[in-house]
N, C-alpha and C positions, 0 to 999 in steps of 0.2 A: 431462617427461612423459611418464605412463605408463595409458595410456586403459584396458588392461586390469586395473590396479588400480584407476583410479575404474571402472570399470564394477564390479567386483567391492563395492565401497565402496557403491554408490548403491545396488544391490540388497541388501544387507545394512541398510542403512538403511531402506528403502521394507519391506522385511516385517519391522523390527523396530517398524513404527509401526502404530495402530490405528485403525479409523474413527474412534472417538473421540476420540482425541491431534489430529483435525483440525478439528470440529466434524460431522462426519456419521453418520448415523444406519447401525447393526449391521442389514441386510436380514437375513431369518429364511431365506434359503436361499445364503447366503453362506460359502464354502467355502475362500477365499483366505487362505493363511499373511500377515498383514500388510495394507498396502491394497496394490488394486490398480497395475499400471502406471496405467492409463487413467487413475486418479484424479489418482496424481500427474501427470501428463502435463497434466491441465488445469490443475489446479492452477497448475501451471510455464507454464503458457502455450508449450507446444508441441505435436509430434503424437508418440501409442503408440509409431508405428515408427520415429520419434527417438530415445524414451528407450528401445526395444528396443536401439537398435544400439550405446547408450553403454554400457548394461547388459552387452551384449558383446564393448565394448571394438574393435568394428567402426567407431563413426563418427567423425567426423571433429571435430576438435578444437569442441569449444563455444567460444562467445566469455564473457566474462568477463560479457555479461548475463543470459545462461543457464546457469551457474553459480548467480552470485547467487539467479538465481529458482528451482531447483533444491535449492540450501540453505535459503533458504525454506519451499520445498512438503515438504521434510523433517525442517525443525524443526530443523535441525542448529545445534550449539552453535557458537561464535564458534572454536575451537580445528578443530575438524569442517570449517568451511566453508573453515580457513585449511586442512588436509589435501585437500580439494578441488578448492582453487585448485591448490596445489603438485601434485596427479595431475594436473592438466589443463593444467599449464604458465604459471600466471598466479600472478604477484605477490601474494601475501598481503596486500596492504595496500591498500586502496580506494584511489580516486583522489584528489591533494591533501587524505590524513587524512579523508575525509570518509567515516565505514561508515554504509552505507546495509543492511547485513545487520540484523533486525532477532531479537532475544534469543528465545531458546525460552519466556521465561516471559511476556515481554509477547506474544508467538502465542499460546501457551496461552489467556490472558486474552480475547483477541479470539478463539478458538475457539468459547471460551463463550460468549460474547454472541452467540446464535442470533436473538432476538427484539427485536434496536434498530439502529440504525447506526454503525458503528464503524469504525475505520480507524486506521491508524497513519502519519505523517507524519514525515517527517527533517528534520535541523535547516535543509536550502534550499529544505522547501517543496513535497519528494518526497511522494506516496503511495505507501508502502512495502506497506502489506497492506491488503487491504478485508475484510468480511464480506458476507453475501448483500443485504442489506440497506442498508447504505453504497453498492455499486453500484445496487441498486435508489431509490437517495435521488439522488446523487449522478453515475450513471454510471461505466464503470469508465476509474478515472486511472492504474493501471500502469503502461501500457503504453506511456507514452509515452517518449521517446528525446529525446538532448540538451539543451539549456537549454529543450527544451518541458517537462523531469519537474517542473522548479520550478511552482508552481502563480502564484507572482509571475510570470515569464515570462507565464504565459498569462493573465492577468488584466492586463497592461499592456502587452506584447508585441504580441499578436497580435489586441489587441481582443476577443476570447474573447465574441464575442456567446451561444453557448450559455453557458459557465461563469458571464458576469455573470447572465445569466436566470433562474440557480438561486437568486440571489439579490435582494430584493424592491428595488428602486431607492433606499428609505431605510437600506439596509443600503453602499450601494456606498462612500462616500466612510471610511468609520470603516472598513472590512474591507479594502480596500485599503492605507489606513494600518498597520491591523494586521501585515499581510505584510508589509509593508516594516520595520517595527519589529522583524518576530525576524528578520529577514533581516540586518537591523547588527547584533542580537543575537548571529547566528551568527557574525559576521566575525570577534567576539574569541575566539569560542572553537575555531574553524578555525584552517587554516592563510590568509592572505591572499587565498593565489590560487585557493583554491577558490570563490571567490564572484565575483574580480576579471572573469573574462567574463562574468557572469549581470551586475553592476551595469553597466559597462562598455556593454553591447549594450545593455539598457534605459534607461539614462539617454541615448543616442542616439539609439533611436528612438519614447522615449514621454517628452512634457513632462509629462505627469503624474508621470510614476515620478519624475522628477529632480527636482523641486519637492516632492515627499513626502520623498526621498531627503535634498538639502539643509536638511529640518527635524531632522534627527537626533534623532527619535523614535524610546526604545529602550521603556522603559517603558511601553508601551500594549499593553492587550488588549481581547480581545474582550468586548460584554458575557456577559451568563449570559444570556440568551433570541437565537435567529438566527431573523430572520422570514424563510424560504426561499420558495420557489413551483416548486412541481415543472408539470414540465410535464403529465402524468394528474390526477391528486390536489390541484392547486391550491396556497392557502397554506396555510404549516405556521409552530408559533410551539414548535421545538425549545430544551430547553433543553441544552447542551453543560457535560460533564465533562471533565477532559483526568487522566488517568496520565504522570508522567512517567520514563520510563529514565533515571538521572543520568548513568551510564555512557558512552550514544550521544548523549542529547539527545536521545531519541524521544520523541514524546509520541502517547500512545493517546488518541483524543479519540471519547466516547460520546454519540449525542443521545438523550434523551429527552422525553416530550410528555407535562404534565402529567394525569392519569388523570382520566375521565368528559368531555376536552376532543373537540372536532374531529378538533383535530390528533391526538389520541392515536387518534382512531377509524381517520385516513387514515397513519398512520403501522403500522396496524392491519393496512391492505390489505398497506403494500407488504411488508410479512415475510409473510403469506402466499400474495404471488407469488411471495416466496424460498422456503419453505415448499415449492412446489410445483415448484421446479426443484431446491430438493435428491433433492426424491424420488425425479423424473428420474434423476436424478445417481448416486444410492443404488441403481437399482432394477440388477438383477445382465444382464447381456447375455444375451438369446436364444439 
């Protein structure tokens, strides 16, 4: 572990990024070379003071989850991510062979999508990255820990009243079955140990999950149109398109509405809220 070298690496990677690289607007009064420390800290979900200590090499060892968040915020390649893991004293391979690091190319696509909800999903149903409209639509989903990181777990084991409320009741049965089918497909791609705790826990806690799991469905996909229910704007009928990263089996989900429809107007309203938040975020401190 070499926190001094880790701090230097983090600082140079931050200074090499521009606001446009992560979907931010460049203010007219901006003088900072690269990204501000506050911007990276916000994206990574940490305090600017903690990031400052890391860059100085005086902070405590960051957790594996924190390093992963920094790697995504700084748009690091896999080799750069592994280098940062080594400098901070962590092994370069993710747990049980499941790699949660989103490729820079997929992140660039996500960054460019500012007017529609989009998010990157991992093989076990983890939300790895979201844009502003996706947070406005689904809520913040990247901060969960443990088994709760998986949407499958949240849907079945916790009863998920808030999560299920985002989907119309007529969508619940198929949505649950698709989640389980995707989990079974992931089992064929990853080491069995990566999903065993999730499957055993859900089987014990949820009769609904256990019954669907026994059905052995794999080739089951979402319908093209999703019927969602947002707590503020109400019913939305959205089209879902998927871009797959074939190396990591990450999926970029993009949701759009048919132009001229009420759903399109409601989606535009959520985007306006996101644009306001981005403008506040991008404004230089006084």
